[in-house]
C-alpha positions as a printed NumPy array, in Angstrom:
array([[  0.   ,   0.   ,   0.   ],
       [  1.358,   3.428,  -0.936],
       [  1.697,   6.196,   1.626],
       [ -1.022,   8.111,  -0.194],
       [ -3.375,   5.134,   0.028],
       [ -2.552,   4.657,   3.708],
       [ -3.637,   8.241,   4.415],
       [ -6.737,   8.115,   2.219],
       [ -9.101,   7.922,   5.201],
       [ -7.883,  11.302,   6.498],
       [ -8.889,  14.656,   4.911],
       [ -6.508,  16.043,   2.289],
       [ -5.937,  19.136,   4.438],
       [ -4.527,  17.104,   7.343],
       [ -0.903,  18.321,   7.677],
       [  0.61 ,  14.826,   7.47 ],
       [ -1.463,  13.961,   4.407],
       [ -0.574,  17.24 ,   2.712],
       [  3.115,  16.678,   3.459],
       [  2.945,  13.336,   1.631],
       [  0.988,  14.839,  -1.28 ],
       [  3.079,  17.993,  -1.653],
       [  5.947,  16.545,  -3.784],
       [  3.423,  15.37 ,  -6.368],
       [  1.637,  18.72 ,  -6.327],
       [  4.919,  20.56 ,  -6.871],
       [  5.671,  18.188,  -9.76 ],
       [  2.244,  19.056, -11.16 ],
       [  3.195,  22.741, -11.142],
       [  6.461,  22.   , -12.939],
       [  4.654,  19.983, -15.593],
       [  2.139,  22.791, -16.051],
       [  4.965,  25.298, -16.478],
       [  6.558,  23.019, -19.078],
       [  3.272,  22.672, -20.963],
       [  2.751,  26.424, -21.025],
       [  6.313,  26.89 , -22.283],
       [  5.711,  24.3  , -25.043],
       [  2.56 ,  26.124, -26.126],
       [  4.364,  29.477, -26.178],
       [  7.274,  28.084, -28.184],
       [  4.807,  26.695, -30.737],
       [  2.959,  30.007, -31.1  ],
       [ -0.248,  29.04 , -29.322],
       [ -2.313,  31.86 , -27.874],
       [ -3.681,  30.959, -24.428],
       [ -7.41 ,  31.755, -24.212],
       [ -9.802,  31.634, -21.256],
       [-13.305,  30.415, -22.222],
       [-16.072,  30.892, -19.631],
       [-17.246,  27.796, -17.777],
       [-20.884,  28.912, -17.798],
       [-22.662,  27.982, -21.027],
       [-26.152,  27.651, -22.531],
       [-25.178,  24.167, -23.725],
       [-22.587,  22.007, -21.959],
       [-22.015,  19.779, -25.008],
       [-24.171,  17.364, -26.956],
       [-22.638,  13.919, -26.563],
       [-24.735,  11.028, -25.293],
       [-22.681,   9.919, -22.315],
       [-21.415,  13.294, -21.071],
       [-23.383,  14.607, -18.08 ],
       [-23.309,  18.221, -16.994],
       [-23.856,  20.259, -13.843],
       [-26.833,  22.584, -14.274],
       [-27.526,  25.887, -12.563],
       [-29.737,  28.969, -12.906],
       [-28.491,  32.364, -14.036],
       [-30.726,  35.096, -12.627],
       [-30.914,  38.42 , -14.426],
       [-31.472,  41.913, -13.068],
       [-35.188,  41.357, -13.659],
       [-35.133,  38.441, -11.224],
       [-35.962,  35.921, -13.939],
       [-33.909,  32.766, -14.221],
       [-32.356,  30.993, -17.19 ],
       [-31.015,  27.434, -17.128],
       [-27.255,  27.341, -17.676],
       [-24.572,  24.649, -17.433],
       [-20.92 ,  24.298, -16.467],
       [-19.159,  23.174, -19.61 ],
       [-17.843,  19.643, -20.072],
       [-15.238,  21.055, -22.473],
       [-14.319,  24.544, -23.76 ],
       [-14.732,  23.238, -27.321],
       [-17.726,  25.291, -28.452],
       [-16.224,  28.593, -27.302],
       [-12.808,  27.809, -28.745],
       [-14.278,  26.994, -32.145],
       [-16.122,  30.32 , -32.072],
       [-12.707,  31.939, -31.566],
       [-11.414,  30.056, -34.615],
       [-14.398,  31.409, -36.565],
       [-13.459,  34.887, -35.319],
       [-10.024,  34.518, -36.897],
       [ -7.677,  32.967, -34.342],
       [ -5.254,  30.446, -35.845],
       [ -3.589,  28.521, -33.04 ],
       [ -5.191,  28.568, -29.582],
       [ -5.067,  26.591, -26.355],
       [ -6.713,  26.569, -22.951],
       [ -5.711,  24.913, -19.676],
       [ -8.651,  25.167, -17.321],
       [-11.216,  23.391, -15.179],
       [-14.159,  21.536, -16.73 ],
       [-17.021,  19.698, -15.039],
       [-18.578,  16.296, -15.696],
       [-21.322,  14.801, -13.592],
       [-21.76 ,  11.08 , -12.819],
       [-17.972,  10.581, -12.989],
       [-15.849,   9.589,  -9.993],
       [-13.212,   6.857,  -9.853],
       [ -9.443,   6.443,  -9.696],
       [ -9.323,   8.104, -13.131],
       [-12.396,  10.371, -12.951],
       [-13.223,  13.465, -10.932],
       [-16.289,  15.723, -11.209],
       [-14.071,  18.803, -11.635],
       [-10.782,  18.357, -13.436],
       [ -8.252,  20.175, -15.612],
       [ -8.386,  19.866, -19.373],
       [ -5.716,  20.995, -21.825],
       [ -7.366,  21.7  , -25.176],
       [ -5.768,  23.155, -28.293],
       [ -6.433,  23.774, -32.008],
       [ -4.365,  24.22 , -35.145],
       [ -6.021,  25.907, -38.144],
       [ -5.15 ,  24.554, -41.589],
       [ -3.196,  21.571, -40.259],
       [ -4.047,  17.84 , -40.299],
       [ -4.813,  16.053, -37.081],
       [ -1.441,  14.296, -37.34 ],
       [ -0.081,  17.629, -36.099],
       [ -2.012,  17.504, -32.814],
       [ -1.116,  13.821, -32.434],
       [  2.534,  14.885, -32.611],
       [  1.815,  17.553, -29.965],
       [  0.343,  14.882, -27.677],
       [  3.384,  12.641, -27.968],
       [  5.704,  15.597, -27.327],
       [  3.76 ,  16.588, -24.207],
       [  3.873,  13.053, -22.794],
       [  7.646,  13.059, -23.212],
       [  7.881,  16.539, -21.687],
       [  5.983,  15.359, -18.586],
       [  8.284,  12.34 , -18.225],
       [ 11.387,  14.491, -18.628],
       [ 10.063,  16.952, -16.05 ],
       [  9.699,  14.285, -13.367],
       [ 12.726,  12.281, -14.516],
       [ 10.893,   8.983, -15.127],
       [ 11.865,   6.528, -17.861],
       [  8.43 ,   4.936, -18.023],
       [  4.846,   5.565, -16.996],
       [  3.292,   3.078, -14.6  ],
       [ -0.315,   2.556, -13.565],
       [ -1.445,  -0.465, -11.58 ],
       [  0.206,  -3.475, -13.273],
       [  0.998,  -1.748, -16.579],
       [  3.966,   0.239, -17.837],
       [  4.599,   2.36 , -20.927],
       [  7.704,   3.953, -22.402],
       [  6.683,   7.478, -23.512],
       [  9.928,   7.847, -25.466],
       [  9.32 ,   4.802, -27.684],
       [  7.777,   5.239, -31.136],
       [  3.985,   5.175, -30.614],
       [  1.808,   2.403, -31.994],
       [ -0.789,   3.723, -34.459],
       [ -3.789,   1.405, -34.585],
       [ -7.112,   2.03 , -36.32 ],
       [-10.246,   1.153, -34.348],
       [-11.385,  -1.47 , -36.856],
       [ -8.083,  -3.354, -36.54 ],
       [ -8.056,  -2.95 , -32.741],
       [-11.507,  -4.537, -32.41 ],
       [-10.536,  -7.478, -34.609],
       [ -7.182,  -7.982, -32.895],
       [ -8.299,  -7.685, -29.275],
       [-11.96 ,  -8.727, -29.391],
       [-12.397, -10.758, -32.594],
       [-15.074,  -8.288, -33.783],
       [-15.408,  -7.253, -37.458],
       [-16.815,  -3.756, -37.056],
       [-17.181,  -2.938, -40.74 ],
       [-19.593,  -5.858, -41.09 ],
       [-21.945,  -4.046, -38.702],
       [-22.405,  -0.846, -40.732],
       [-23.432,   0.022, -44.282],
       [-21.478,   2.071, -46.805],
       [-22.842,   5.327, -45.369],
       [-21.8  ,   4.424, -41.823],
       [-25.293,   3.538, -40.612],
       [-24.842,   0.994, -37.826],
       [-26.623,  -2.285, -37.071],
       [-26.754,  -3.137, -33.371],
       [-28.197,  -6.608, -33.926],
       [-25.361,  -7.532, -36.307],
       [-22.864,  -6.504, -33.62 ],
       [-24.778,  -8.449, -30.968],
       [-24.718, -11.602, -33.111],
       [-20.933, -11.383, -33.496],
       [-20.606, -11.04 , -29.722],
       [-22.816, -14.073, -29.121],
       [-20.825, -16.132, -31.635],
       [-17.669, -15.307, -29.642],
       [-19.291, -16.247, -26.351],
       [-19.463, -12.665, -25.118],
       [-22.31 , -11.581, -22.87 ],
       [-24.838,  -9.349, -24.614],
       [-26.89 ,  -6.949, -22.464],
       [-30.552,  -6.17 , -22.92 ],
       [-29.698,  -2.848, -24.575],
       [-28.478,  -3.919, -28.021],
       [-27.998,  -0.471, -29.492],
       [-24.832,  -0.385, -31.583],
       [-23.285,   2.511, -29.654],
       [-23.789,   0.812, -26.294],
       [-22.304,  -2.486, -27.503],
       [-19.383,  -0.63 , -29.13 ],
       [-18.569,   1.116, -25.832],
       [-18.9  ,  -2.137, -23.907],
       [-16.415,  -3.963, -26.144],
       [-14.046,  -0.997, -26.204],
       [-14.003,  -0.685, -22.406],
       [-13.786,  -4.388, -21.57 ],
       [-11.73 ,  -5.906, -24.397],
       [ -9.816,  -3.229, -26.27 ],
       [ -8.747,  -0.424, -23.913],
       [ -6.892,  -2.711, -21.433],
       [ -4.615,  -3.772, -24.316],
       [ -3.675,  -0.235, -25.368],
       [ -0.621,   1.731, -24.344],
       [  1.196,  -1.27 , -22.913],
       [  4.945,  -1.   , -23.458],
       [  4.516,   2.052, -25.65 ],
       [  1.915,   4.735, -26.355],
       [ -1.028,   3.742, -28.57 ],
       [ -2.74 ,   6.169, -30.92 ],
       [ -6.171,   4.596, -31.454],
       [ -7.119,   6.117, -34.786],
       [ -9.959,   6.324, -37.339],
       [-13.082,   5.88 , -35.235],
       [-16.391,   4.809, -36.786],
       [-18.293,   7.928, -37.849],
       [-21.133,   6.935, -35.509],
       [-18.75 ,   7.456, -32.568],
       [-17.347,  10.819, -33.65 ],
       [-20.078,  13.44 , -33.597],
       [-17.65 ,  16.364, -33.893],
       [-15.17 ,  14.915, -36.401],
       [-15.155,  15.034, -40.183],
       [-15.316,  11.775, -42.127],
       [-12.309,  10.235, -43.827],
       [-12.295,  11.219, -47.517],
       [-13.61 ,   8.312, -49.603],
       [-15.045,   6.288, -46.697],
       [-18.208,   7.561, -44.993],
       [-17.961,   4.809, -42.366],
       [-14.811,   6.176, -40.728],
       [-13.945,   9.53 , -39.176],
       [-10.832,  11.543, -38.365],
       [-10.925,  10.904, -34.637],
       [ -8.17 ,   9.503, -32.411],
       [ -7.59 ,   8.747, -28.754],
       [ -4.222,   8.475, -27.024],
       [ -3.508,   5.698, -24.493],
       [ -0.702,   4.923, -22.055],
       [ -0.883,   2.031, -19.544],
       [ -4.473,   1.37 , -20.639],
       [ -5.398,   4.932, -19.618],
       [ -7.074,   7.235, -22.123],
       [ -5.208,  10.551, -22.094],
       [ -6.458,  12.511, -25.089],
       [ -9.284,  12.686, -27.618],
       [ -8.817,  14.589, -30.883],
       [-10.38 ,  15.282, -34.259],
       [-10.045,  16.552, -37.75 ],
       [-12.809,  19.039, -36.985],
       [-16.224,  18.957, -38.627],
       [-17.186,  22.376, -40.05 ],
       [-20.458,  21.494, -41.847],
       [-23.139,  23.168, -39.699],
       [-26.106,  21.229, -41.114],
       [-24.33 ,  17.897, -40.623],
       [-23.286,  18.935, -37.113],
       [-26.882,  19.857, -36.249],
       [-28.109,  16.484, -37.524],
       [-25.512,  14.611, -35.454],
       [-26.251,  16.594, -32.298],
       [-29.988,  15.986, -32.684],
       [-29.355,  12.24 , -33.045],
       [-27.067,  12.254, -29.989],
       [-29.676,  14.051, -27.886],
       [-32.444,  11.692, -29.041],
       [-30.326,   8.755, -27.85 ],
       [-29.493,  10.557, -24.596],
       [-33.218,  11.076, -24.038],
       [-33.836,   7.366, -24.63 ],
       [-31.103,   6.19 , -22.26 ],
       [-31.037,   8.86 , -19.529],
       [-34.36 ,  10.674, -20.01 ],
       [-32.615,  14.035, -20.42 ],
       [-31.273,  16.216, -23.205],
       [-29.304,  19.455, -23.477],
       [-30.088,  22.409, -25.765],
       [-28.05 ,  23.042, -28.876],
       [-25.681,  26.01 , -28.901],
       [-27.116,  27.954, -31.829],
       [-24.223,  30.449, -31.752],
       [-21.793,  27.553, -32.146],
       [-23.699,  26.134, -35.112],
       [-23.822,  29.584, -36.726],
       [-20.091,  30.071, -36.154],
       [-19.271,  26.828, -37.992],
       [-20.124,  28.597, -41.264],
       [-17.08 ,  30.829, -40.649],
       [-14.775,  28.282, -39.029],
       [-11.791,  27.236, -41.168],
       [-10.496,  23.671, -41.488],
       [ -8.708,  22.761, -38.273],
       [ -7.549,  19.966, -36.021],
       [ -8.057,  19.903, -32.275],
       [ -7.547,  17.772, -29.198],
       [ -8.4  ,  17.66 , -25.491],
       [ -5.967,  16.068, -23.035],
       [ -6.7  ,  15.143, -19.423],
       [ -3.967,  17.071, -17.645],
       [ -4.536,  15.404, -14.256],
       [ -4.171,  11.931, -15.782],
       [ -0.918,  12.971, -17.432],
       [  0.378,  14.145, -14.057],
       [ -0.726,  10.829, -12.504],
       [  1.318,   8.815, -14.979],
       [  4.358,  11.099, -14.763],
       [  4.409,  10.957, -10.948],
       [  3.219,   7.385, -10.368],
       [  0.184,   8.574,  -8.39 ],
       [ -2.375,   5.818,  -7.729],
       [ -5.504,   7.917,  -8.305],
       [ -6.583,  11.299,  -9.596],
       [ -7.26 ,  12.888,  -6.177],
       [ -3.571,  12.496,  -5.369],
       [ -2.607,  15.049,  -8.042],
       [ -5.316,  17.644,  -7.241],
       [ -4.428,  20.487,  -4.9  ],
       [ -7.908,  20.307,  -3.333],
       [-10.219,  17.435,  -4.393],
       [-13.999,  17.921,  -4.478],
       [-15.597,  16.555,  -1.309],
       [-17.305,  13.194,  -1.653]])
């Protein structure tokens, strides 16, 4: 048992607990300083989007914190703490900014575990006119920077290790599902990317995998990804899980020549997802259609939906081609310091 685990029953502000946590927190500050220096050296402008939004995001499984904004007239309007600064940052791209980044708190409800916290720090950045290979390269550079800052040769989490200095593995989602789960994803969608949940369920049954009552394609995809694929990623070296099915990439543009696949990637080390990035979708009508479909499914599963950000959809008409990515800064600090859970790298965790 680590010292941090041994003290976990005591409040974080207990002097002895803080003394044990402090070296990691100071390392966090050094990593943050290194990240900000990297962004400055690569001509990123640091921006500061507001956390309070009319729409917190429109993805099925992201849950927001709601509140009420009361005007001078005493009337209230429902508002949300954002789950990502994405909508605001893309409006800034529409306004004419070329290379921007933010490092700030975001909020996600229904999330708490060794790797999840309801309030956490997200590093998000965009490059106008550049392919998403460019932000993948940024991600790899930042992982190495974090390791160099703390002086570690490898990242370790639970029983897994990963060399951040080794050449990353680049693996498309279709190949990852076949390799690690025996699932042929392309057989479960048509040429336009429309998915067939029953076809996916039948493949799972043929492999002896348990199939839940909910046989929607998206739910089964997430189940297989979480249970069979993700544990195999980022072991020994970083994995770039690339080319997601279009049905699982509401904010990404499709791969030219194949409507089934999108320009979306996720970055893994030690089985831990660190970053999620896109070749950004700029077609407002297509984005509206995808958001509406996401909210319909959210209504079906969770009996709730969030409004669309009409300003964001209007801004897409002016937004240039770009690539972007969001990286969980706290998770990066965890891996670079060997911390056992996310609370260990937060200066002041949210009370349970």
